[in-house]
Structure formats: structure tokens, C-alpha cells
BALOBA-1460 file (C-alpha; in Angstrom, 3 decimals):
// residues 51
<rec num="1" residu="m" x="-81.016" y="-27.786" z="14.892"/>
<rec num="2" residu="d" x="-81.890" y="-31.174" z="13.406"/>
<rec num="3" residu="k" x="-79.000" y="-33.754" z="12.386"/>
<rec num="4" residu="e" x="-79.781" y="-33.088" z="8.573"/>
<rec num="5" residu="l" x="-79.693" y="-29.088" z="8.827"/>
<rec num="6" residu="l" x="-76.307" y="-29.470" z="10.757"/>
<rec num="7" residu="i" x="-74.807" y="-31.925" z="8.238"/>
<rec num="8" residu="e" x="-75.918" y="-29.296" z="5.562"/>
<rec num="9" residu="n" x="-74.507" y="-26.276" z="6.980"/>
<rec num="10" residu="l" x="-71.160" y="-27.939" z="7.723"/>
<rec num="11" residu="i" x="-71.200" y="-28.819" z="4.164"/>
<rec num="12" residu="l" x="-72.002" y="-25.241" z="2.987"/>
<rec num="13" residu="q" x="-69.519" y="-24.003" z="5.122"/>
<rec num="14" residu="d" x="-66.717" y="-26.161" z="3.937"/>
<rec num="15" residu="l" x="-67.572" y="-25.223" z="0.650"/>
<rec num="16" residu="r" x="-67.552" y="-21.530" z="1.383"/>
<rec num="17" residu="h" x="-64.198" y="-21.980" z="3.013"/>
<rec num="18" residu="m" x="-62.706" y="-23.625" z="0.034"/>
<rec num="19" residu="q" x="-63.856" y="-21.260" z="-2.244"/>
<rec num="20" residu="l" x="-62.007" y="-18.563" z="0.029"/>
<rec num="21" residu="i" x="-58.740" y="-20.308" z="-0.224"/>
<rec num="22" residu="y" x="-58.800" y="-20.885" z="-3.902"/>
<rec num="23" residu="g" x="-59.420" y="-17.356" z="-4.651"/>
<rec num="24" residu="l" x="-56.711" y="-16.324" z="-2.231"/>
<rec num="25" residu="e" x="-54.597" y="-18.913" z="-4.248"/>
<rec num="26" residu="d" x="-56.147" y="-17.116" z="-7.599"/>
<rec num="27" residu="i" x="-54.865" y="-13.608" z="-6.822"/>
<rec num="28" residu="g" x="-51.354" y="-14.601" z="-5.592"/>
<rec num="29" residu="f" x="-51.330" y="-15.999" z="-2.190"/>
<rec num="30" residu="t" x="-49.178" y="-19.223" z="-2.092"/>
<rec num="31" residu="e" x="-48.985" y="-19.652" z="1.555"/>
<rec num="32" residu="e" x="-48.675" y="-23.590" z="2.438"/>
<rec num="33" residu="g" x="-50.059" y="-22.812" z="5.831"/>
<rec num="34" residu="f" x="-53.627" y="-22.345" z="4.831"/>
<rec num="35" residu="y" x="-55.725" y="-23.549" z="7.483"/>
<rec num="36" residu="n" x="-57.794" y="-26.759" z="6.493"/>
<rec num="37" residu="l" x="-61.100" y="-27.049" z="8.007"/>
<rec num="38" residu="v" x="-61.042" y="-30.981" z="8.024"/>
<rec num="39" residu="l" x="-64.991" y="-31.432" z="8.166"/>
<rec num="40" residu="l" x="-65.355" y="-34.399" z="6.653"/>
<rec num="41" residu="a" x="-64.766" y="-36.384" z="9.521"/>
<rec num="42" residu="s" x="-67.256" y="-34.774" z="11.497"/>
<rec num="43" residu="i" x="-69.658" y="-34.685" z="8.535"/>
<rec num="44" residu="a" x="-69.136" y="-38.762" z="8.357"/>
<rec num="45" residu="e" x="-69.601" y="-39.319" z="11.833"/>
<rec num="46" residu="l" x="-73.033" y="-37.458" z="11.855"/>
<rec num="47" residu="m" x="-73.819" y="-39.013" z="8.791"/>
<rec num="48" residu="g" x="-73.549" y="-42.564" z="10.721"/>
<rec num="49" residu="g" x="-69.934" y="-43.592" z="8.813"/>
<rec num="50" residu="g" x="-67.516" y="-42.187" z="11.047"/>
<rec num="51" residu="g" x="-65.251" y="-43.936" z="13.317"/>
């Protein structure tokens, strides 16, 4: 998988994850411990801006 495709896939996975979290909150789940993927640092590093 090339770098651009990997970056695109990571961004899409993060968006899907956040849609799930917001959807759960919309139906009443307000757990403070929802797992955050924290992909922005990895994406920035792949793009050459991290670190």
C-alpha cells in the first residue's frame, strides 16, 4: 500500500470511528471512557509534519 493510500485509509477509519462514538452518544451512551484512536499524530508523521 502506498503512503497516500495509507494516509487516506487512516483518515477514513478515524472518521468512521468518530461517527460510531457520536452515534452512541446520540442514543444515550455518555460513557467518559470511550476509546480515542488518536490517529492525527500518525497521519501527520506520514505526511512529513510529525515529530
